N, C-alpha and C positions, 0 to 999 in steps of 0.2 A: 338362552347367550341369543345377539342380535346376529345376523347375516349377511356380510357382505356380498355376498353373492360369488364369491371366487371359491375353487378350491388351492386349499395352501399347499407349494411344493415342498416336499421335503429341503433341509439345507446344502444348502448346495457346494457347504465345507466345514470340515471339522472341525476340533479345537486343535487338531493335531494339521492341520493341514495352512494354517494360517502361517507360519515359520514361512513357508515357500512361498506363501501371498506374499509376503513382504518384501521376497527376496523378488522375484518375480519380475518386477517392473525396476526399471536401473537407476532413476530420479528418488522409488519410494525407498528401493536400499541403500542409496546413502545418504537420504533424511533419517533412515534411522537409526544407519550406525551411527552418524554424528550423533542423537540424541538420544540410543544407549547407551553413551558413554559420556551422556553426562553430570557433573557431579552431584546434582540429583535428580531420583529415580522420577522417570517422564513414563506416561502410558501414551498408545493409541484408547480413547474413552469416545465413550456413547454413539453415536450415527453410525458412526466411523468403523466400528468394530458391529455393530448389525448389518450392516450394509456391506462388509467383505463377508459375514457368516450365510449371509443369502447371497452373496455372486453379486453384488451390483461394485463395479469398481470406480472408483473414484479417487484422483487424488485431490480432492478439496477434502483437508486429513480436521480433527480434533483429539488434542492431546490436554491431557491435566498432572502440571507438575508439582513434586513438592520441594517444593522451594519457588521462588522468584522466577516468576512465565515471561516477565519481562525484561528480567535478563538473558535470560534464555534466548527470548525474542528477537533484542538489538543480537547476541552473536549471531543466531541462524540466518536472522537477515546480512548482517554483514559478510557470514561464508558465502551464500547463495548469489550473494549481490536485488535483493526483492526489497518492496517496499515495506517498509514496519509501520504499523496502523496500531496504535493505541485504542482497543476498543471501547475499554473500562478502565484506567487504569487506578481509581480505587479502589476496584475489587479484581487487581492482578489479572486483568482479559487482554490479550493483545492478537496482531492478526502480522501475519508475515505474507505479502503477495508475487507472485513471480509470473512473469511475464502480465503480457496486455490481453484487455481485448475480452474474448469466447473462451481463449486459449490462457487468460488469465487460472494462476493455482493458488488459493489460497489455505490454510495453515495457520489453525486456532490457536492459544495455547492457553491453559487459564490453570492460577493457582489453584488448589484444594481448599473448595470452602466449608470443609470440617478439616479433624484436629489428623484424622485417617483418611486413606483412600476408600475403606470399606466404608467410613463414614457418609463421607462424600455421595459413594456410588446411590446409598441407601436412602439420601435425601432426590434423586431425581424422579423425575414423572413417571415414565412407564419403565420398566424389567428391563424391558428388550433395548433401553438407551442405557441403562446401567450393569453397564459392563465391561475390562477395562483389558487391554491385552500390553502386559506389560514389553519392553521394546527391546530386552538383551536374552540371548538363549537362557533357557528353552524357549521362553515366548508364551507364560505360559498367562492364562484365562483368569481374573479375578471376576469372579459371578457372584456377590452376596446375595441377591435378589429372588438367584434361577431364572433369568430373562433369557440365554442360552435355551432353557427346555419350553420356556413359552415360544419363544422362537420357532421351534421345530416342530410344536402343535400347535402356531399358529393361533398367537393369543395376546392380545392387549393389556395385562394387568399392572395398577400402579405400584409401584414401590414402594408405597409404605399410605398408612389411611392417611396421612395429611398431606399428601401428595398435591392436591387438589387445591384443599385450605391453604395453605404452607403459599401458594399462586396460584390463583384464578386463570391464568393467560393460558395455561397444563388444560384446561380444558379446551379451549380451541387447539391445541394441538393435540389435544385427543381427538377430533374428528378429523383434523388435515393425516395421521399416521393412519388411521382407519381408512379413510379415503385414496390416500397415497401406495400402503402395502394392502390393502385388501383383508383386512383380518379382521377377525368379529371381537370385541369388544367383552372383557368379563362383566357379567354383571354386578355383581359386587363395587365394580370401579365404576361403572354406571350408574348406580346411584351415587356414590366416591363424588363424580360429578356434574351431578346433578347438585347434592346439598352446598357444592362451591359455586354456579352459576352464577349466582347475586351477586358475587365478590369482584365480575368484569367489570359492575358498575364503579368502581375503584380501581382499575385499572390503568396500566398505562397509554395512552391513545398511542405514540408509536410503537409499542409492543402489539397489539391488539391491529393495526392498521399493518405489521410487516407477516403478524402471524398470518391475517384474512388473505394479505396478498399470496403468500406460499400457498395456499388452499388455491386460489384462484388461478394459480399455475398451473393445475394438475387437471386432466384433460375430462375427466368428468367431475368438477366441480363442485354441480349441483348434486351430486348422493354425499359429500363429504358437510357443504352448509346443509340442508338439511336433517343430517345427524346432529350439525349444531343446535338446531333451532328445536329437533325434538328436545335437545336436551336443555333449551330456556337457554341459551349461552347467544342468539344469532342475534339480536336487537339492540343486546346490550356493545356487543361486540362494535354495533352500527353504530351506538351511540343515541340509542331513539330513547326518549325519556315515554311512552309510552305506549301502550302493549298497539303492536299492528299487524295480529296475527293475520290475516284475511291479505292482506297488503302485501308481506312476505313468503305467502306461500304462492300468491300468485307468481311474486318473482323469481323464487324456487322453479315454478310448472316455466315459468317462460325461459330462467335459466337453461334448464334441463333440454326444452326445447331447441333450445342458438347451440346445443352442443351435440346435440345428433344429425340437427336438419342440413350444416353447409358441409360439405353443399349438398345440394337439396336434389337433383339429377330430373328438375322439372324440365330442362333446355338445354343442352351443350351448351349453348351462348353464355346463358346465366350463370352456368357451372363453373363456366371457363372465368367468370367476372368475379364467381363468389373466391377458387383458387386466387385471384390475384388479391383481392380484399384478405383472403388470408394473410398472404405474403407481408400484406400490410401492417397486420397486428402485429407481428413481430416486431415492428417499430416500437423505442422505448418514449415515452412521455415525460418522466422523474422521477430519480432516484432508484433507480436502474429498473427501473416497473414497466412490464410493456405497456401497449394500448389494447392487450387483446384484454388483459386484467382490468381495468376500467371498462373497458366493452361488456366485461361480465358481472362487474359491478353493475351497472348502469343497468342490466338486466333483471338484476337483485329488488332495485331501488324503482322500477318500472312502475309499479304497482301504483308508487306513492303519490301526492303532489309533487310539483316542481322543488316547491320549497322546503317540501323532507328529507330530499336526495339531494338538494347542498347543505343542509342542517348535518347528514349524514355524512357528505365525504370533510362540512369540516370535523367535526368531531374528530372524523381518522386523524385529520392532519396530515390532506393530501397534500399535493401541490397546488399552484393557484390557474394552471395548465390542467390538470386533474379535473378540480373542480371546475373548469366550466368543459371539459370536454363533456364530462359524464353528465350536467346540466344538459347542455346540446343534445347528447345523444338520450337522453330520456326525454327533453320535448321534441324531439323531430321525430320518434317513434311514437309518441300520444298524436302528435297530429299526423301522424299517416294513417293511426289507425283510427283516426277520429272522423276519416274523409276528409277534411280541410285544405289537409294539401294535396296538388303533386298529379291536376288533373290536366292535361296537355304543358307545354314547352316553359309556356310562362310560370305560370304556375309552378313546375320543377325549378327553374333559375330562382324564381322568391325562396322559394324552399332553401336553398345554399344561400343561396344571401344571408338570411336570418341565421341558418344552422355551422355553416363552413362545412370541412370537413368533418368534424361530428356527427353532421346528418349522417354522413355516408352509413357510420354507427347507425343511425337510430334508423335508417331503414333494414339494414340486418337486423335488429330486436325484432319490426315491426313485419320480417317473414315469417314470423313467430303467430303472426296474430288476426285478425279482423283486415289490415291495411296491408296484405301479403304481395296484393296487386303493384297497389301505388310504390310501396317498397322496391319489386322488381325493378320498374319505371326508372325511381331516382339512382338504383346503381344503374342502370347499364346509360342513364345519363352519366354518370359521374366516369365510367370506366369508358365508354363507346362513343362518346358524345360529345365532351367540354366542349371545345370550342367554338359548337353549333348553343349548348344549353346552359353549359354550368358557367365559363367564362369566356364569352365572346369577344374577342379581338377588338383595341378598341381603335374607333375611325377617325378620333375626332379628338382632343386634350381639352383642358381648361382653357387653354388661352384663346383655341377654334371658339369656343362658348364666349366667353364676354368680347373679342370683336364683334362677333355675329349677333349678337346680341348687344351688344354695346354696358355688358354687365357688368360691376367690380367683384371680384372674389366674394365667395362665399357661398351659405347653401344653395341660393340661388343657381350656382353653377356646377354644384355638385347632382344637383336633386335633375339639373338638364343633361350630366351625363350618363345618368344612369335611367333616365327616361328614353336616353339614344340607344343603350343595352338594349333593352326588355327590348324597343322598336328591332332590332337585331334582330333576335330570338324569337320576335312576331313573325320573322320575314316580310317586314316593311321598311326595314335598311339592309343595301347590302355589299354599301361601296361609299368610302369619302365622299363623295360627290353626292352622293343621295343623302348620306349623312347632315350635309354641308346643309342640302338646303332643306329637309328636312326642320332643321334649325331655324331657317330663315320661318319655316312658318308657325313654328313652336314661341317664334318671337311674338309674331301677332297678338297669340291668347297668351301676358302674360300672366293672368292670374293662375294658370297650369303650371307654373313655380312656385308659388306659393307655397 
C-alpha cells in the first residue's frame, strides 16, 4: 500500500453527530428542513458527507434526489432568491448559487443515476464518496460500500471493480483525493486505476482540464501529479500523444521545487517581492481558474519545447489568455535559464517587452534552476524598479516623432518610440528636451529606423 506520508486522524464526527452538525448553522438547518420536507426523498451525498465526517465544514453541498432534481432546484432557488444554473439538464443536474463572489454558496442537486439510491452510490468512484445522509430525522447514513469504515481507517478504495473502467477520468480524481486528503490507496484500487488509465485518451478534454486544475489548487500538487504520472495518466491528461516521461519528470521536479521554495529566504527584500508575487497569483485568468494554477501548469510543461507546451494547453481547452500566459511563462523561464536574457537593465526591459507580465512567472520558474540569479534580477525589476526598467514614462509621442523626423505614421514611428524608451532605460535620455534632441540625432541616421 502506498503512503502519502501523513498519519490519518480519527474521524472528527461519528454518524450520530451528524444531526447536530446539520442543525448547528442556521442557514444549513433551514436548507435541510426545506429539503427534508420535499415530496421525494432527498439525501446529502458524496464529498459533503465525507467532509462532514472529517470535520471539514463547508456550505458547498451536494444532494441526490429520488425525483426531479431540476424541479427541486427551481423551487429552492425561488425560496432563497438564489441563481438557478442548469449544469446538465439531460442528466438532471442543477446548481443553486446563493450570494456572490468568494462568499457564494453552491448547492448541487442531481437525480439518481440508477433505479435506487444504493445502486447510485455503488456506481460512484470511491467508497468514501459513496455515502449518503437522509435529510429527515433520524438522519440515518446509507453506506453500501463501507465508506465510513474506510474513512476511519484512512484508506482510498474503489467503490466497485468497474469504477475506473466505467469513467477513466476518475483516475485523475483518485490522484486528487490522494493529494488532498493525504490518504493511501488500496493496492487493488491502484491496479484498477493503472488498467483504466489508457482510457483517458478518449475522455472529455473539459473534464480532464477541470480535474487537473482542481489538483493544481492543492498546496502540494506535485505529489498528486507525480502519483497520476506513476499511474500512467499524466501525459494523457495533458493530451500528449508521444511518450514524454523525461520531460514530465523534469517538470514535476520543478513544480515541487516551486511549491517548496517560495519565499526563498535568500534576502529579506526578495522575500518581500515573492510575497507580493504570491498575492498576484491569486488573481483569476479565466473560467474561475487562478493565475497560480497556470504558473504550476507552466512548471510541469517547462521541460518540453514551447510548441509541445502550447499543444498541451490547446488540448486542455484553455482560454486564449491562459494559453498565451503559459507559453510566455515557459519561454521566459527557458530564456532566463539559458542565460540569454537579463544581463543589465536594457536586457531586462527587452525581456518584459517580449514576455509581458507572464515573464514575471517565467522568472519565478527560473528561480528553481540555473537562471536563479537572473530571475531574481527580473523579479526585483518588475516589483521594485518598474518606472526605470519595465515601463519607463513616455517622454514623447508619435506626433513628436512625425514632426521632428518629418515622417508619416507607420512602423518607423513605432521603432523610433521604442528606441527612445531603450535610451531612457540606458540612462541616455532623462527628460523630454533630451528625448527631442535625441530624436533629431536619430533623424540624421535614417537607416537606424528601417
